[in-house]
N, C-alpha and C positions, 0 to 999 in steps of 0.2 A: 548338269552344268548350267549356270544361269544364262550365259551368253551363247550356248550351243544352238546352232541353227542349221538349216539345210539350204543348199543352193543347187541350181541346175547348170550344168556345163554341157554344151553340144559340141562335139567334134564334127565340124561341117564336112561336106563331101570332099573338098580339096584336102583337108587334114587327114581324112581317111585314105584317100587315093595316094597321098604322098608318104604314108606310113608313119604318121605322128601320134597315133593312138597311145602306144606304149610310153612314149616320151611325156605326153601330157599326163597320163596316169601317174607316172613316176614323179612328176612335179607335185602332184597332189599328195602322194604318199610321203615324199620327203618333207612336206610340211606337217606331217602327222594327221592329215585329214582322213576320215573314214569314207570309203566308197560304199554307199548303202544300196545302190541299185545301178545297173549298167545294162544297156542293150543296144543292139544294132537295129536301126529303123530306116525304112524308106519313107520319107516324109510325104504326107498326103496334102492336097490343096487345103482341106479343111483344117488340119493341124497348123499349117502355115498362116492361114487367115486368122486363126485364133491367136497364134504366137505374135504375129506382126499386125495386130488389130489396128494400131495407130497409123499403119502405113498402107493398108489395103487400098485406100482411095488415091494413093499417090501414083504419079505416072511411072515410077520406077519399080512398083511392086511386082510386076510381071518378071522383071530381071531377077529380083530376089527369089521368087518362086522357082524360076528356071534353074538358078544356081543351087538352091537347096534341094532340088530334085535331080541333080546331075548324077547322083549315086547315093549309096547308103551313108548315113551319119551315125554317130555313136552318142547316145544320150546317157548322161551320168548324173546321179544324185550323190553329192558329197556332203558330209556332216562334220561340223567342227565349231570351235569357238570363233565367233565373229567372221564366219567363213564367206558370207556373201561379198562383203567389201574386199576381203583378202584375195579371193579367187578372181573377182572382177579386176583388181589391180594386177594380179599375176598374168592375166590375159593380155594386158597392155592396151594402148589406145586403139580405137576402132580401125582407123586407117593405117595400113601397113607401114607407110613411110613416116608416120608420126610415132609409131610404137618403139619404145626403147629396147635396145639389145638386152637380153636376159628375160624379157617377157615372152610369152608364147607367140604372140603376133610379131614381136620384134625379131624373133629367131626363125619363125617358119612361114609367115605370111608374105605374099608377093603383091606387087601392083601389076595389073595387066592392062595392055593397051586398049582393050574393049571397054574399059571404064567400069566394069562390074566389080564391085567390092568383093574380093574373095579373101577372107581374113581368118580362116582356119577354125576359129571357135566362136561360140556365143556363150556369154556368162550372164546370169541374172544380175541386175544392178540394184536391187532392193529386196528386202524380205517379202514384201507384197508381190513383187514380180516373180520371185522364186516360187512362191506358193502357187501362183497362177500358172506359171510355165511348167512346173512339175506335174500339175493336173493335166496339162495338154499332152505331155510326152509319156507320162506314166499313169494313164487313167485306171489301170488295173489296181494300182496302190490305193487310189481313192475308194474304189469299190471294196477292196479288202479291209480298209480301215472302217468303212461304213458297216460292213458285215460284222466285224469284230466288235464295234461299239453296240451293235444291235443284238449281240449275244450269239450270233451264228458262228459255226466253225467251218 
């Protein structure tokens, strides 16, 4: 398929703790996207610094890091036609109060008085970012692809 691509979706610790993993996967499947990889991960500081590279030097980065390490998250690679934009739109606007009903964040995210943004999911916002983020959360796939292209089994 000419427009087939991969994207990353992270179900953040609040989405995992509140039991939204199955609902989020169902939304992907109802759109006929293929889940090509899925795993439960406890985020490391190194992964988060690579993922949020543009925000590491910001004063709020520590809050992001603390939030993303509150519990396990679920990392998902999904594949489909023009999927990066579609899944990013399916997630809804970043801030829970701005997200439309029917989007993942509109239906499941909450605003909290502590001001820390807990918005249930992360989705890649471009093909380039999807490629970069998939390598962070699924490094074993990059190794496997490299070994395959080098002729190893």
